[in-house]
C-alpha positions as CSV (number, residue, x, y, z in Angstrom):
1,M,30.4,-80.8,-26.6
2,N,33.9,-79.5,-25.9
3,R,34.8,-80.2,-22.2
4,S,36.8,-77.0,-21.8
5,F,33.8,-75.0,-22.9
6,L,31.5,-76.8,-20.4
7,L,34.0,-76.2,-17.6
8,L,34.2,-72.5,-18.4
9,F,30.3,-72.4,-18.5
10,F,30.0,-73.9,-15.0
11,I,32.8,-71.8,-13.5
12,F,31.1,-68.6,-14.9
13,N,27.7,-69.7,-13.7
14,G,29.0,-70.5,-10.2
15,F,30.7,-67.1,-9.8
16,L,28.4,-64.7,-11.5
17,K,26.1,-62.9,-9.1
18,V,23.6,-60.3,-10.3
19,N,21.3,-57.9,-8.5
20,A,20.2,-54.3,-9.0
21,Q,23.4,-52.9,-7.5
22,E,26.4,-55.2,-7.6
23,V,27.8,-57.5,-10.3
24,R,30.8,-59.9,-10.0
25,V,32.6,-61.0,-13.2
26,I,35.7,-63.1,-14.0
27,D,38.2,-61.4,-16.2
28,N,40.3,-63.2,-18.9
29,K,42.9,-64.1,-16.2
30,G,40.3,-65.8,-14.0
31,T,40.2,-62.9,-11.4
32,I,36.8,-62.2,-9.8
33,N,36.0,-58.4,-9.9
34,T,33.1,-56.5,-8.2
35,I,31.3,-53.7,-10.1
36,R,29.0,-51.5,-8.0
37,N,26.2,-49.5,-9.4
38,N,25.5,-47.2,-6.4
39,Q,22.0,-46.2,-5.7
40,V,20.3,-43.0,-4.3
41,Y,17.2,-43.9,-2.1
42,S,14.4,-41.7,-0.8
43,S,12.2,-43.3,1.8
44,A,11.2,-43.2,5.5
45,T,13.0,-46.5,6.2
46,A,16.5,-47.7,5.5
47,P,17.1,-49.7,2.3
48,I,17.3,-53.4,2.9
49,T,20.4,-54.3,0.9
50,P,22.5,-51.2,0.6
51,L,26.0,-51.2,-0.8
52,E,28.9,-49.2,0.4
53,G,28.6,-45.6,-1.0
54,D,24.8,-45.7,-1.4
55,I,23.0,-42.4,-0.5
56,W,19.7,-42.5,1.5
57,F,17.5,-39.4,1.9
58,N,15.6,-40.3,5.1
59,T,12.2,-38.7,4.7
60,G,11.3,-39.8,8.2
61,N,13.6,-37.3,9.9
62,S,14.7,-35.2,6.8
63,T,18.4,-36.3,7.0
64,S,20.8,-37.4,4.2
65,Q,23.0,-40.5,4.9
66,V,25.7,-42.5,3.2
67,Y,26.3,-46.3,3.7
68,T,29.9,-47.0,4.9
69,G,29.6,-50.8,4.3
70,T,28.4,-51.5,7.8
71,V,26.2,-48.6,9.0
72,W,24.3,-45.5,7.7
73,V,26.1,-42.3,8.6
74,E,24.5,-38.9,8.4
75,L,26.4,-36.6,6.0
76,E,26.5,-33.9,8.6
77,D,28.4,-36.3,10.9
78,I,31.1,-37.1,8.5
79,D,34.3,-35.3,9.4
80,N,36.1,-35.6,6.1
81,V,34.3,-33.1,3.8
82,T,36.5,-31.4,1.2
83,S,35.9,-28.4,-1.0
84,N,38.6,-28.1,-3.7
85,N,39.1,-28.0,-7.5
86,T,40.9,-31.4,-7.4
87,A,39.9,-34.7,-5.8
88,P,41.3,-35.6,-2.4
89,S,44.3,-37.9,-2.6
90,F,43.4,-40.5,0.1
91,P,39.7,-40.7,0.5
92,V,37.8,-43.2,2.6
93,S,34.3,-44.5,2.0
94,G,31.7,-42.0,2.7
95,D,33.9,-38.9,2.2
96,I,32.3,-35.9,0.6
97,W,34.0,-33.8,-2.1
98,F,32.7,-30.5,-3.3
99,N,34.3,-30.1,-6.8
100,T,34.8,-26.4,-7.3
101,S,36.4,-26.9,-10.7
102,V,33.0,-27.0,-12.3
103,V,30.2,-24.4,-12.3
104,P,28.0,-24.9,-10.5
105,T,29.9,-26.9,-7.9
106,S,29.2,-30.6,-7.9
107,V,28.8,-32.9,-4.9
108,N,30.6,-36.2,-4.9
109,V,30.7,-39.2,-2.5
110,W,33.6,-41.7,-2.3
111,D,32.1,-45.2,-2.5
112,G,35.4,-46.9,-1.6
113,T,36.5,-47.2,-5.3
114,S,35.4,-44.0,-7.1
115,W,33.7,-40.6,-6.7
116,L,30.0,-40.7,-7.3
117,A,28.5,-37.5,-8.5
118,L,25.2,-36.6,-6.8
119,G,24.4,-34.1,-9.5
120,N,24.5,-30.3,-9.3
121,N,20.9,-29.4,-9.0
122,F,21.1,-28.4,-5.3
123,W,21.3,-25.3,-3.2
124,S,24.1,-25.2,-0.7
125,R,23.4,-24.3,2.9
126,D,26.2,-21.7,2.6
127,G,25.1,-20.4,-0.7
128,N,25.6,-21.2,-4.4
129,A,27.8,-19.4,-7.0
130,G,27.5,-19.3,-10.7
131,S,23.8,-20.0,-10.8
132,N,21.7,-18.9,-13.8
133,P,18.5,-17.1,-12.7
134,A,17.0,-17.6,-16.1
135,T,16.9,-21.4,-15.6
136,E,17.7,-22.2,-12.0
137,F,15.4,-21.4,-9.1
138,L,13.8,-22.7,-5.9
139,G,10.2,-23.5,-6.6
140,T,7.9,-25.8,-8.6
141,T,7.4,-26.4,-12.3
142,D,3.7,-27.3,-12.0
143,T,0.6,-25.5,-10.4
144,Q,1.5,-26.7,-6.9
145,D,2.1,-24.0,-4.3
146,F,5.7,-23.4,-3.1
147,V,5.9,-23.4,0.7
148,L,8.7,-22.3,3.1
149,R,8.5,-23.5,6.7
150,S,10.3,-22.9,10.0
151,N,9.9,-25.2,13.0
152,N,7.7,-27.1,10.6
153,I,5.2,-24.2,10.5
154,E,4.4,-22.6,7.2
155,K,5.7,-19.0,7.1
156,L,5.5,-18.2,3.3
157,R,3.5,-19.6,0.4
158,L,3.8,-18.7,-3.3
159,F,0.4,-19.4,-4.7
160,G,0.6,-21.8,-7.6
161,T,-2.1,-20.5,-9.9
162,K,-1.8,-16.7,-9.6
163,G,0.8,-14.1,-8.7
164,Q,0.2,-14.0,-5.0
165,V,2.4,-14.3,-1.9
166,L,0.7,-15.5,1.3
167,I,2.4,-14.7,4.6
168,N,1.8,-16.5,7.9
169,Q,-0.7,-19.0,6.6
170,A,-2.9,-16.4,5.1
171,P,-5.7,-17.7,2.9
172,T,-5.8,-16.5,-0.7
173,F,-7.8,-13.3,-1.2
174,N,-8.8,-11.9,-4.6
175,D,-5.8,-11.2,-6.7
176,H,-3.7,-9.1,-4.3
177,P,0.0,-9.7,-4.9
178,L,0.6,-9.8,-1.1
179,V,-1.7,-11.1,1.6
180,I,-0.6,-11.0,5.3
181,R,-2.2,-12.7,8.2
182,A,-1.7,-11.0,11.5
183,N,0.2,-12.5,14.4
184,G,-2.4,-11.7,17.1
185,N,-2.9,-7.9,16.5
186,D,0.4,-7.2,14.7
187,I,0.6,-7.0,10.9
188,L,3.7,-5.2,9.6
189,A,6.6,-3.2,11.0
190,F,9.0,-0.7,9.4
191,Q,12.5,0.0,10.6
192,D,15.2,2.5,9.7
193,A,18.5,1.5,8.1
194,S,20.0,0.7,11.6
195,G,17.2,-1.6,12.5
196,N,15.4,0.7,14.9
197,P,11.6,0.3,14.9
198,L,9.8,3.4,13.6
199,W,6.3,2.5,12.5
200,H,4.1,-0.6,12.7
201,W,0.5,-1.5,11.8
202,N,-1.8,-3.5,14.0
203,I,-5.5,-4.3,14.3
204,I,-7.1,-2.9,17.4
205,G,-10.8,-3.1,18.0
206,N,-12.6,-2.5,14.7
207,G,-9.9,-0.7,12.8
208,L,-6.4,-0.6,11.4
209,N,-4.0,1.3,13.7
210,F,-0.9,3.1,12.4
211,V,1.5,3.3,15.3
212,E,4.6,5.4,15.8
213,S,6.5,2.6,17.5
214,N,7.3,3.0,21.2
215,I,5.7,6.5,21.1
216,A,2.0,6.6,20.4
217,D,-0.9,4.7,18.9
218,Y,-3.5,6.1,16.6
219,R,-1.2,8.4,14.5
220,L,-3.8,7.3,12.0
221,F,-6.7,5.0,12.6
222,L,-9.0,3.6,9.8
223,E,-12.2,2.5,11.4
224,Q,-14.5,-0.1,9.8
225,G,-17.3,1.8,8.2
226,G,-15.2,4.6,6.8
227,N,-14.4,7.0,9.7
228,V,-10.8,8.1,10.0
229,G,-9.2,9.2,13.2
230,I,-6.0,11.2,13.9
231,N,-4.8,10.6,17.4
232,T,-8.0,8.9,18.3
233,G,-9.1,5.2,18.1
234,N,-12.8,6.2,18.2
235,P,-13.5,8.6,15.4
236,D,-17.0,10.1,15.5
237,A,-16.9,11.6,12.0
238,M,-15.5,10.7,8.6
239,L,-12.4,12.7,9.8
240,D,-11.9,13.2,13.5
241,V,-8.8,15.0,14.6
242,D,-7.9,15.0,18.4
243,P,-5.1,17.4,19.4
244,T,-2.8,15.7,21.8
245,S,-2.4,19.0,23.7
246,N,-4.0,22.4,23.9
247,N,-1.0,23.9,22.2
248,E,-1.1,21.6,19.2
249,V,-2.7,22.9,15.9
250,P,-5.1,20.2,14.8
251,L,-5.3,21.2,11.1
252,R,-3.3,23.4,8.7
253,L,-4.0,24.3,5.2
254,R,-1.0,25.9,3.6
255,P,-1.8,28.9,1.4
256,N,-1.7,28.6,-2.3
257,A,0.7,30.9,-4.1
258,T,-1.8,31.0,-7.0
259,T,-5.4,30.2,-7.2
260,P,-6.0,26.5,-8.0
261,T,-8.4,25.2,-10.6
262,G,-11.7,24.4,-8.9
263,T,-13.9,21.6,-10.1
264,N,-16.4,20.5,-7.4
265,S,-18.4,22.3,-4.8
266,G,-16.9,21.7,-1.3
267,E,-13.3,22.1,-2.4
268,F,-11.2,24.3,-0.1
269,H,-8.0,26.3,-0.2
270,V,-6.3,29.1,1.7
271,G,-5.5,32.1,-0.5
272,A,-2.3,34.1,-0.4
273,D,-4.4,36.7,1.5
274,G,-4.9,34.1,4.4
275,L,-8.7,33.7,3.8
276,L,-10.3,30.3,3.4
277,Y,-12.1,29.8,0.1
278,T,-14.5,27.2,-1.1
279,Y,-15.3,26.4,-4.7
280,D,-18.9,27.3,-5.8
281,A,-19.6,25.0,-8.8
282,T,-22.9,26.8,-9.4
283,R,-21.2,30.2,-9.8
284,T,-18.0,28.5,-11.1
285,K,-15.6,30.5,-8.9
286,W,-13.8,30.4,-5.6
287,L,-15.6,32.4,-2.9
288,S,-14.6,33.0,0.7
289,V,-16.2,30.9,3.4
290,D,-16.6,34.1,5.4
291,R,-19.5,36.3,4.1
292,N,-20.1,40.0,4.8
293,M,-23.2,42.1,4.8
294,V,-23.5,45.7,3.7
295,G,-26.7,47.7,3.8
296,W,-28.7,50.8,3.2
297,G,-32.1,52.1,4.5
298,R,-34.3,55.0,5.2
299,N,-36.1,56.0,8.4
300,S,-39.2,57.3,6.6
301,N,-42.6,56.1,5.5
302,N,-42.4,58.3,2.5
303,T,-39.4,57.0,0.5
304,S,-39.8,57.5,-3.2
305,N,-37.3,57.1,-6.2
306,Q,-34.1,57.9,-4.4
307,Y,-30.8,56.5,-3.2
308,L,-31.1,54.8,0.2
309,R,-28.9,56.0,2.9
310,Q,-25.6,54.7,4.4
311,F,-25.4,54.0,8.1
312,N,-24.1,57.6,8.6
313,G,-27.4,59.0,7.2
314,A,-25.9,60.2,3.9
315,L,-27.5,59.2,0.6
316,S,-25.5,56.4,-1.0
317,S,-25.1,58.5,-4.1
318,Q,-22.9,60.7,-2.0
319,N,-20.5,57.9,-1.0
320,G,-21.1,54.1,-1.0
321,W,-19.5,50.9,0.5
322,R,-15.9,50.7,-0.8
323,M,-14.7,47.1,-1.4
324,I,-11.3,46.1,0.0
325,R,-11.0,43.0,-2.2
326,D,-12.4,41.5,-5.4
327,G,-15.7,39.9,-4.5
328,T,-19.2,38.7,-5.6
329,I,-22.6,39.7,-4.5
330,T,-24.3,36.4,-3.6
331,A,-27.6,37.5,-2.1
332,I,-30.0,40.5,-1.7
333,T,-32.6,40.9,1.1
334,V,-35.0,43.7,1.7
335,Q,-37.7,44.4,4.4
336,G,-40.3,47.2,4.7
337,N,-43.2,48.0,6.9
338,A,-46.1,47.4,4.5
339,N,-47.2,45.3,1.5
340,Q,-46.0,47.5,-1.3
341,N,-44.6,47.2,-4.8
342,Y,-41.1,48.5,-5.4
343,T,-37.7,47.5,-6.8
344,I,-34.3,47.7,-5.3
345,H,-31.3,48.3,-7.7
346,I,-27.6,47.8,-6.7
347,R,-25.3,50.2,-8.5
348,K,-21.6,51.0,-8.2
349,N,-19.2,53.9,-8.7
350,D,-21.9,56.6,-9.3
351,D,-22.9,54.8,-12.4
352,T,-26.7,54.6,-13.0
353,T,-26.3,51.1,-14.6
354,N,-28.0,48.5,-12.4
355,I,-25.7,45.5,-11.6
356,A,-28.3,43.6,-9.5
357,S,-32.0,44.1,-8.8
358,L,-34.7,42.7,-6.5
359,V,-38.4,43.2,-7.1
360,V,-40.8,43.4,-4.1
361,T,-44.5,42.7,-4.8
362,N,-47.5,43.9,-2.9
363,S,-48.1,40.5,-1.4
364,S,-45.3,40.8,1.1
365,Q,-43.4,43.4,3.1
366,G,-40.1,42.1,1.8
367,A,-38.2,39.7,-0.4
368,H,-34.8,38.1,-0.8
369,D,-32.7,36.2,-3.5
370,V,-29.8,34.0,-2.7
371,S,-28.9,33.1,-6.3
372,I,-27.3,36.5,-7.1
373,D,-24.0,36.2,-8.9
374,V,-22.6,39.6,-9.6
375,D,-18.9,40.4,-9.5
376,F,-17.2,43.6,-8.4
377,N,-13.5,44.5,-8.1
378,E,-11.3,45.9,-5.3
379,G,-11.9,49.6,-5.0
380,D,-15.4,49.6,-6.4
381,Y,-18.0,51.2,-4.1
382,L,-21.6,49.9,-4.0
383,Q,-24.7,52.0,-3.9
384,C,-28.4,51.3,-3.6
385,Y,-31.3,52.9,-5.4
386,L,-35.1,52.4,-4.7
387,V,-37.8,52.7,-7.4
388,G,-41.2,53.2,-5.8
389,T,-43.6,55.6,-4.2
390,S,-44.0,56.3,-0.5
391,I,-42.4,53.1,0.6
392,D,-42.4,52.5,4.4
393,Y,-39.0,52.3,6.1
394,P,-37.1,50.1,3.5
395,Q,-34.0,48.3,4.7
396,V,-31.7,46.6,2.3
397,L,-28.7,44.2,2.9
398,V,-26.5,42.5,0.3
399,E,-24.3,39.5,1.1
400,I,-20.8,39.6,-0.4
401,A,-18.1,36.9,-0.6
402,W,-14.5,37.6,-1.4
403,R,-13.5,36.1,-4.8
404,Q,-10.4,34.6,-6.2
């Protein structure tokens, strides 16, 4: 074997040192050169054999450190941090350079020989520029939840398997987009554009309290079980309004300029005439809550086939009850003094056409009917005619409701 070749082999074997980070080689002039392959570590304990320029993410105390060749130095403790579009001219080991000539900005560490790029998938503590929201984000790429903490306490969680945001360690609940867990009693506050508190929600007792901040509780109170209170935290009905003073109006229904379309019984509105109306689904019309009674009678035990008299004693054929609004006859009632057979007819405007009737049988002294549904118009005058013989002291009343 050639002796020169053997000598070269032993020299190379004696000076070549290999590990995972550093390699020494002899160039063609016989000079020994060191090539470093800097590493980035993530662990709770310091790497055992670091090289100058290595980066260590200390998971034990959540710090980032660089190895200067002798000690680990936290990146936040390094004075020489540069942000520029060109590399610093005279760096020293451990210097940090934010390269602004690329988008997004890259972070580089000087290892004593060259700048080592740490990659650009990071979010800066003072904000990023040039990010692409279509591809870059804070979050996870699997089904794990994404959690934000403060003082190592969870404050916000993006649920991994459904579109739900959980606030203040709230457990997931159904598929609501937002679930908030109260801090004590407090849930949510609303401020104006200047940051002044206006409204907030809290849980008091067994209900949800809508508060006018720094002014009054119970502006609205939703009690468990369904009762709603206004200015009261103890509603005794499905809607309980408590005026805060004797001068305060507890409820106002503004008048409708035109009659609304009714659908269900129990609906209300105030008409342009100032009256309160309720929708009668049986009669399919709006009728006033206030009802009026008009009547006729005869102080005689021998009343036969004639118009009954007005309160002034005149026969209703000579006058009648003149109506001041459109309305509906909703009931008729009659009472006499004996069990007799006769019929009561309601007429209008001196017309002999009967618009409503009530039959009284011999089995009772009177009768009534609350299912009457007969309309009349403003200006009509109502009259009453009795068909029978020698009827004792008949008295008739009709109930009317104003109609819209």
